[in-house]
C-alpha positions as CSV (number, residue, x, y, z in Angstrom):
1,X,70.6,265.9,37.3
2,X,70.7,269.7,37.4
3,X,68.4,271.3,39.9
4,X,66.6,273.9,37.8
5,X,65.1,277.0,39.4
6,X,61.8,278.2,37.9
7,X,61.9,282.0,37.6
8,X,58.5,282.4,36.0
9,X,56.2,280.6,33.5
10,X,58.8,280.8,30.8
11,X,62.3,281.0,32.4
12,X,64.2,278.3,34.2
13,X,67.6,279.1,35.8
14,X,70.6,276.8,35.8
15,X,72.3,277.8,39.1
16,X,75.9,278.9,39.0
17,X,78.1,276.1,40.4
18,X,81.7,275.1,40.3
19,X,83.7,277.2,37.8
20,X,80.7,278.5,36.0
21,X,81.2,282.3,35.5
22,X,77.5,283.0,35.1
23,X,74.2,281.1,35.6
24,X,72.3,279.5,32.7
25,X,68.8,280.6,31.5
26,X,66.5,278.3,29.6
27,X,63.3,279.6,28.0
28,X,60.6,276.9,28.1
29,X,57.2,276.1,29.6
30,X,56.5,273.1,31.8
31,X,55.5,270.9,28.8
32,X,58.7,271.6,26.9
33,X,60.8,271.3,30.0
34,X,59.7,267.7,30.4
35,X,61.6,266.9,27.3
36,X,64.6,269.2,28.1
37,X,65.1,268.4,31.8
38,X,66.9,265.1,31.4
39,X,68.6,266.0,28.1
40,X,72.4,266.4,28.0
41,X,71.9,269.8,26.4
42,X,71.4,271.3,29.9
43,X,75.0,270.2,30.7
44,X,76.0,272.1,27.6
45,X,74.3,275.2,28.9
46,X,76.4,274.8,32.0
47,X,79.6,274.2,30.0
48,X,79.1,277.4,28.0
49,X,78.8,279.3,31.2
50,X,82.5,278.4,31.9
51,X,83.8,280.4,28.9
52,X,86.0,283.4,29.7
53,X,84.3,286.8,29.2
54,X,80.8,285.5,29.1
55,X,78.3,288.2,30.1
56,X,75.1,287.8,32.2
57,X,73.9,284.3,31.3
58,X,74.4,281.2,29.1
59,X,71.1,281.3,27.3
60,X,69.0,278.6,25.7
61,X,65.9,279.0,23.6
62,X,63.0,276.6,23.8
63,X,64.1,274.7,20.6
64,X,67.2,273.7,22.5
65,X,68.8,270.3,21.8
66,X,72.3,268.7,21.9
67,X,74.9,270.2,19.6
68,X,78.6,270.4,19.1
69,X,80.0,272.2,22.2
70,X,77.2,274.7,22.4
71,X,73.6,273.4,22.5
72,X,71.6,274.2,19.4
73,X,69.4,277.0,20.6
74,X,72.3,278.5,22.6
75,X,73.1,282.2,22.9
76,X,76.2,283.7,24.7
77,X,77.5,287.3,24.6
78,X,81.2,287.8,25.2
79,X,83.1,290.8,26.4
80,X,85.1,291.9,23.3
81,X,88.3,292.6,25.2
82,X,88.3,289.7,27.8
83,X,86.1,287.2,26.0
84,X,86.6,284.3,23.6
85,X,85.2,283.3,20.2
86,X,84.3,279.6,19.9
87,X,83.6,277.9,16.5
88,X,81.3,275.5,18.4
89,X,79.2,278.5,19.3
90,X,78.5,279.1,15.7
91,X,78.4,275.6,14.3
92,X,79.6,273.8,11.2
93,X,76.9,275.3,8.9
94,X,78.0,279.0,9.3
95,X,75.1,281.3,8.7
96,X,72.6,278.6,8.1
97,X,69.5,280.9,7.9
98,X,66.1,281.5,6.4
99,X,64.7,283.7,3.6
100,X,61.0,284.5,3.5
101,X,59.5,285.6,0.2
102,X,56.0,286.9,-0.4
103,X,54.1,286.6,-3.7
104,X,51.0,288.1,-5.2
105,X,49.4,284.6,-5.6
106,X,46.4,283.3,-3.7
107,X,46.2,279.7,-2.4
108,X,43.3,278.9,-4.7
109,X,45.3,279.8,-7.8
110,X,48.4,277.8,-6.9
111,X,47.1,274.6,-5.1
112,X,45.9,272.9,-8.3
113,X,49.3,273.4,-9.9
114,X,51.5,272.6,-6.9
115,X,53.0,269.4,-8.3
116,X,53.9,271.1,-11.6
117,X,55.6,273.9,-9.6
118,X,57.4,271.5,-7.3
119,X,58.8,269.6,-10.3
120,X,60.1,272.9,-11.7
121,X,61.6,274.0,-8.5
122,X,63.3,270.6,-8.1
123,X,64.8,270.9,-11.6
124,X,66.0,274.4,-11.2
125,X,67.4,274.4,-7.7
126,X,70.3,272.1,-7.3
127,X,69.9,270.0,-4.1
128,X,71.4,267.0,-2.3
129,X,74.9,266.0,-1.5
130,X,77.4,266.8,-4.3
131,X,75.0,269.0,-6.2
132,X,76.6,271.5,-8.6
133,X,75.9,275.2,-8.3
134,X,74.0,277.7,-10.4
135,X,77.2,279.6,-11.3
136,X,79.4,277.2,-13.4
137,X,83.2,277.7,-13.6
138,X,83.4,280.2,-10.7
139,X,87.0,281.2,-10.3
140,X,88.7,281.5,-6.9
141,X,89.1,285.2,-7.6
142,X,85.4,285.6,-8.3
143,X,84.6,283.5,-5.2
144,X,86.9,285.8,-3.1
145,X,84.8,288.7,-4.2
146,X,81.6,286.9,-3.0
147,X,83.3,286.1,0.3
148,X,84.3,289.8,0.8
149,X,81.2,291.6,-0.6
150,X,78.3,289.2,0.1
151,X,75.0,289.8,-1.6
152,X,76.1,293.0,-3.4
153,X,78.3,290.7,-5.6
154,X,75.3,288.5,-6.4
155,X,73.1,291.4,-7.3
156,X,75.9,292.7,-9.6
157,X,75.9,289.3,-11.3
158,X,72.1,289.6,-12.0
159,X,70.7,287.6,-9.0
160,X,68.0,289.8,-7.6
161,X,67.8,293.6,-7.1
162,X,69.5,296.2,-4.9
163,X,66.2,296.5,-3.0
164,X,66.7,293.0,-1.7
165,X,69.8,294.1,0.2
166,X,67.7,296.3,2.4
167,X,65.8,293.3,3.7
168,X,68.8,291.1,4.6
169,X,70.4,291.0,8.0
170,X,73.5,293.1,8.0
171,X,72.5,294.0,4.4
172,X,73.8,290.6,3.3
173,X,77.5,291.3,4.2
174,X,79.4,290.9,7.4
175,X,82.2,293.5,7.4
176,X,85.7,292.3,8.3
177,X,85.5,289.2,6.2
178,X,88.9,287.9,5.3
179,X,89.0,285.4,2.4
180,X,92.7,285.0,3.1
181,X,91.8,283.0,6.2
182,X,89.6,280.6,4.2
183,X,91.6,277.6,3.1
184,X,92.0,276.6,-0.5
185,X,90.2,273.3,0.2
186,X,87.2,275.3,1.6
187,X,87.2,277.5,-1.5
188,X,87.3,274.6,-3.9
189,X,84.3,273.1,-2.1
190,X,82.4,276.4,-2.2
191,X,83.2,277.3,-5.8
192,X,80.8,274.6,-7.0
193,X,78.0,275.2,-4.5
194,X,76.7,278.7,-4.9
195,X,72.9,278.4,-5.4
196,X,72.6,274.8,-4.0
197,X,70.2,273.7,-1.3
198,X,72.2,270.8,0.1
199,X,70.7,268.0,2.1
200,X,69.5,267.3,5.7
201,X,67.1,269.8,7.1
202,X,67.6,272.3,4.3
203,X,64.6,273.0,2.1
204,X,62.5,275.2,-0.1
205,X,58.9,275.3,1.1
206,X,55.8,276.7,-0.6
207,X,53.3,277.8,2.0
208,X,50.1,279.9,2.4
209,X,49.3,282.3,5.2
210,X,47.0,280.3,7.4
211,X,46.6,282.6,10.4
212,X,47.3,286.3,11.2
213,X,47.8,287.3,14.8
214,X,48.9,290.9,14.4
215,X,47.0,292.7,11.7
216,X,49.2,295.8,11.8
217,X,52.5,294.1,11.5
218,X,51.2,291.7,8.8
219,X,50.0,294.8,6.8
220,X,53.5,296.4,7.1
221,X,55.1,293.2,5.9
222,X,52.6,292.9,3.0
223,X,50.9,289.7,4.2
224,X,47.3,288.6,4.1
225,X,45.4,285.3,4.7
226,X,45.7,282.6,2.0
227,X,48.6,284.5,0.3
228,X,51.4,282.2,-1.1
229,X,54.8,282.6,0.5
230,X,58.1,280.8,0.1
231,X,60.6,279.8,2.7
232,X,64.3,279.0,1.8
233,X,66.4,277.3,4.5
234,X,70.1,276.7,3.8
235,X,73.5,277.9,4.7
236,X,77.2,278.0,3.7
237,X,77.4,274.4,2.4
238,X,80.8,272.7,2.2
239,X,82.7,276.0,2.4
240,X,81.3,276.8,5.9
241,X,81.8,273.2,7.1
242,X,85.4,273.3,6.1
243,X,86.0,276.7,7.7
244,X,84.7,275.3,11.0
245,X,86.8,272.2,10.6
246,X,90.0,274.1,9.8
247,X,89.6,276.6,12.6
248,X,88.6,274.1,15.3
249,X,92.1,272.6,14.9
250,X,93.6,276.1,15.4
251,X,91.4,276.9,18.4
252,X,92.1,273.6,20.0
253,X,95.8,274.5,20.0
254,X,94.9,278.0,21.3
255,X,93.2,276.5,24.3
256,X,96.6,275.2,25.4
257,X,98.5,278.2,24.3
258,X,96.4,280.6,26.3
259,X,95.8,278.2,29.2
260,X,92.0,278.3,28.9
261,X,90.2,275.8,31.2
262,X,87.2,274.1,29.6
263,X,84.8,271.4,30.8
264,X,84.4,270.1,27.2
265,X,87.1,270.1,24.5
266,X,84.3,270.8,21.9
267,X,84.1,274.3,23.4
268,X,87.6,275.0,21.9
269,X,88.0,278.8,21.7
270,X,90.5,281.6,21.3
271,X,90.6,285.0,22.9
272,X,88.7,287.4,20.5
273,X,91.7,289.7,20.3
274,X,94.2,286.9,19.7
275,X,95.6,286.2,16.2
276,X,93.7,282.9,16.2
277,X,90.5,284.6,17.2
278,X,90.8,287.3,14.6
279,X,91.6,284.6,11.9
280,X,88.5,282.7,12.8
281,X,86.3,285.8,12.8
282,X,87.6,286.8,9.3
283,X,87.0,283.3,7.9
284,X,83.6,283.0,9.6
285,X,82.4,286.3,8.2
286,X,83.5,285.2,4.8
287,X,81.6,282.0,5.1
288,X,78.5,283.9,6.3
289,X,78.7,286.1,3.2
290,X,78.8,283.0,1.1
291,X,75.6,281.8,2.8
292,X,73.9,285.1,2.2
293,X,74.7,284.8,-1.5
294,X,73.7,281.2,-1.6
295,X,70.2,282.0,-0.4
296,X,70.0,285.1,-2.7
297,X,70.8,282.9,-5.8
298,X,68.3,280.3,-4.7
299,X,65.7,283.1,-4.4
300,X,66.4,284.1,-8.0
301,X,66.2,280.4,-9.2
302,X,62.9,280.0,-7.3
303,X,61.4,283.1,-8.9
304,X,62.4,281.8,-12.4
305,X,60.8,278.4,-11.6
306,X,57.5,280.0,-10.5
307,X,57.4,282.1,-13.7
308,X,58.1,279.1,-15.9
309,X,55.9,276.5,-14.2
310,X,52.9,278.8,-13.9
311,X,53.4,280.7,-17.2
312,X,52.9,284.1,-15.5
313,X,54.7,287.4,-15.6
314,X,56.7,289.0,-12.9
315,X,54.0,291.6,-12.5
316,X,51.5,288.8,-11.7
317,X,53.9,286.9,-9.4
318,X,55.1,289.9,-7.4
319,X,57.7,287.9,-5.6
320,X,59.4,290.0,-2.9
321,X,62.0,289.4,-0.2
322,X,60.4,290.0,3.2
323,X,63.5,289.3,5.2
324,X,66.6,287.0,5.4
325,X,68.2,286.1,8.7
326,X,71.1,284.1,10.1
327,X,70.8,281.6,12.9
328,X,74.3,280.3,13.2
329,X,76.6,283.3,13.6
330,X,78.8,285.3,16.0
331,X,78.6,289.1,15.6
332,X,79.8,292.3,17.3
333,X,76.8,294.2,18.4
334,X,75.9,297.2,20.7
335,X,73.8,296.2,23.7
336,X,73.0,297.7,27.1
337,X,74.6,295.9,30.0
338,X,74.1,297.2,33.6
339,X,72.9,300.5,32.2
340,X,75.9,301.0,29.9
341,X,76.1,300.7,26.1
342,X,78.8,298.2,25.3
343,X,80.1,296.3,22.3
344,X,79.8,292.5,22.8
345,X,80.3,289.4,20.6
346,X,77.0,287.5,20.5
347,X,77.2,283.8,19.6
348,X,73.9,282.6,18.2
349,X,73.8,278.9,17.4
350,X,70.3,277.8,16.3
351,X,69.0,281.2,17.5
352,X,67.8,284.2,15.6
353,X,68.5,287.9,16.0
354,X,65.3,289.6,17.3
355,X,65.9,293.3,17.4
356,X,63.1,295.4,18.7
357,X,61.3,298.4,17.1
358,X,63.3,301.5,16.1
359,X,66.6,299.7,16.1
360,X,68.9,301.5,13.7
361,X,69.8,298.3,11.9
362,X,66.2,297.6,10.8
363,X,64.9,298.5,7.3
364,X,63.1,301.8,7.5
365,X,59.7,300.3,6.6
366,X,60.0,297.9,9.6
367,X,61.1,300.4,12.2
368,X,57.7,300.5,13.9
369,X,57.2,296.8,14.2
370,X,60.6,295.3,15.0
371,X,62.8,292.8,13.1
372,X,61.1,289.9,11.4
373,X,61.9,286.6,13.1
374,X,61.5,283.6,10.8
375,X,60.8,280.3,12.6
376,X,60.4,277.3,10.3
377,X,58.8,274.2,11.7
378,X,58.7,270.6,10.4
379,X,57.6,270.0,6.8
380,X,54.2,268.6,7.8
381,X,52.7,271.2,10.2
382,X,53.5,275.0,10.1
383,X,56.0,277.7,10.3
384,X,55.8,281.2,11.9
385,X,56.7,284.8,11.3
386,X,57.3,286.8,14.5
387,X,58.9,290.2,15.2
388,X,61.5,291.2,17.8
389,X,60.7,293.2,20.9
390,X,62.3,295.7,23.2
391,X,62.2,293.0,25.9
392,X,64.4,290.8,23.8
393,X,67.0,293.7,23.8
394,X,66.8,293.8,27.6
395,X,66.8,290.1,28.3
396,X,68.4,288.0,25.6
397,X,70.8,290.3,23.7
398,X,68.1,290.6,21.0
399,X,67.8,286.9,20.4
400,X,64.9,284.4,19.9
401,X,64.3,280.8,18.7
402,X,65.1,279.6,15.2
403,X,62.8,276.6,14.6
404,X,61.1,273.6,16.1
405,X,64.1,271.8,17.4
406,X,64.8,268.1,17.0
407,X,63.5,265.8,19.7
408,X,64.9,262.5,18.2
409,X,68.0,261.6,16.3
410,X,68.0,261.1,12.5
411,X,68.6,257.4,13.1
412,X,65.6,257.0,15.4
413,X,63.4,259.0,13.0
414,X,64.4,256.8,10.1
415,X,63.6,253.7,12.1
416,X,60.1,255.0,12.9
417,X,59.6,256.1,9.3
418,X,60.2,252.6,7.9
419,X,56.8,251.5,8.9
420,X,54.9,254.3,7.1
421,X,54.3,255.4,3.5
422,X,56.0,258.8,4.0
423,X,54.8,260.4,0.8
424,X,51.2,259.5,1.5
425,X,51.6,260.5,5.2
426,X,52.6,264.0,4.2
427,X,50.0,264.1,1.4
428,X,47.3,263.4,4.0
429,X,48.5,266.5,5.7
430,X,48.1,268.5,2.5
431,X,51.8,268.6,1.7
432,X,53.5,267.4,-1.6
433,X,57.2,266.7,-1.4
434,X,60.1,266.0,-3.8
435,X,63.5,264.9,-2.5
436,X,66.7,263.2,-3.8
437,X,66.0,260.1,-1.8
438,X,63.8,258.6,0.9
439,X,66.5,258.7,3.5
440,X,66.3,262.5,3.8
441,X,62.5,262.4,4.1
442,X,62.7,259.6,6.7
443,X,65.2,261.6,8.9
444,X,63.1,264.8,8.6
445,X,59.5,263.6,9.2
446,X,57.4,265.7,11.5
447,X,57.7,263.1,14.4
448,X,61.4,264.0,14.6
449,X,60.7,267.5,15.8
450,X,59.0,269.4,18.6
451,X,55.8,271.2,17.7
452,X,57.0,274.6,16.7
453,X,53.8,276.2,17.9
454,X,54.9,275.3,21.5
455,X,58.3,276.9,20.9
456,X,56.9,280.1,19.4
457,X,54.3,280.4,22.1
458,X,57.0,280.4,24.8
459,X,58.9,283.2,23.1
460,X,55.6,285.1,22.6
461,X,54.5,284.5,26.2
462,X,57.9,285.6,27.5
463,X,57.6,288.8,25.4
464,X,60.8,288.1,23.5
465,X,59.3,287.8,20.0
466,X,55.7,288.5,19.1
467,X,53.7,286.3,16.7
468,X,52.5,287.9,13.5
469,X,51.5,285.0,11.2
470,X,51.4,281.2,10.8
471,X,52.2,279.6,7.4
472,X,50.9,276.1,6.3
473,X,53.1,274.2,3.9
474,X,51.6,272.8,0.6
475,X,54.8,271.8,-1.1
476,X,58.4,271.1,-0.1
477,X,61.7,270.2,-2.0
478,X,64.6,268.7,-0.1
479,X,68.0,267.4,-1.0
């Protein structure tokens, strides 16, 4: 049992003990902390605090739960010269992230046709394990171009517009990607998966704007009540998984080579400036660019499905990318530490960048309100759109939560789900669903997750990200 120290209504400190280099900080209220306090994820917060070069705190967002090495919901900033890079601090699904699309449709227009639309989305967007991509016969040379250039390469192939690039984190391309550090096996897996949703907690969700909390920000983002929006949640598929697997082997050897003391071998890491660290960074950035392209292609497929199913024009649909964000990534960023501007490597694993107003990396049209922070919930309740704040820049290296956060295993969720008619249960909540099999639905039912409203309220109350709108799902497709 770790003796947590409550700092205020929303922050709990994990004291610095033993060989921890910094304390831990967990964002949660008393209710959420009841579920977190006895969870092994707190031990992972402590473990991350042992990493060389970590700055200020080992952070955890309120959607924290057990992960590989780092907790999911973990954030850690590293000194670029003295610190380490850890594949476990990014995760297997590199640049798993979220796209939010607005439309010109009203809830009343779409709801009677939701089953027709879902069927079309399910036909047009490859999903599930082993699904084949939207770009057949993609050569390794063409894939390398995607890994290097990100979304620009997708736009050049006709998937979306140049305007989309303005509304994607890092403009849809992490600089310094190195396809040469991505194995042939990873590339072969990825060459068949561009434009695929995958399985597990990945989804395409059709929602309507149920509630608006910040009228000005909502207006800037082009949102109003009962408007139809679309959320796409997926990542780098088999390519990203293989990159993580390959480089974990390398970093496990690096731990011995550089004599790094770790409390958990899953925290395997390399000095950022070492050959192993640079190799992982190059491969991770390439996988992140793959994920950006994957979501961009799915956006294009979703737009085509809407047009076909509803028999409307693009002028009537008015589908627009509001924003696309990563939530499994490590990036070099400029932050203020002890009054000085410094470059740090920020690991965000199950956490979202939440830059405040006027940050130079924001789209010009969003400069006044801050970066959109997309927080999907479970498929039966709601999801949220928030914006980053200056306080996030001061306290969490510009980071916020990424979702509801699991509170039970997939196995336990499946066991509970056996006793219910899952389709009818979701339908009673006003949600239609299509999936490749019942197993995925059983693992992802709402009872498996925390209530995302509690998670978002903590971040809002702490001043880290500000609520703008809540979305209610009416249709979901899953792998």
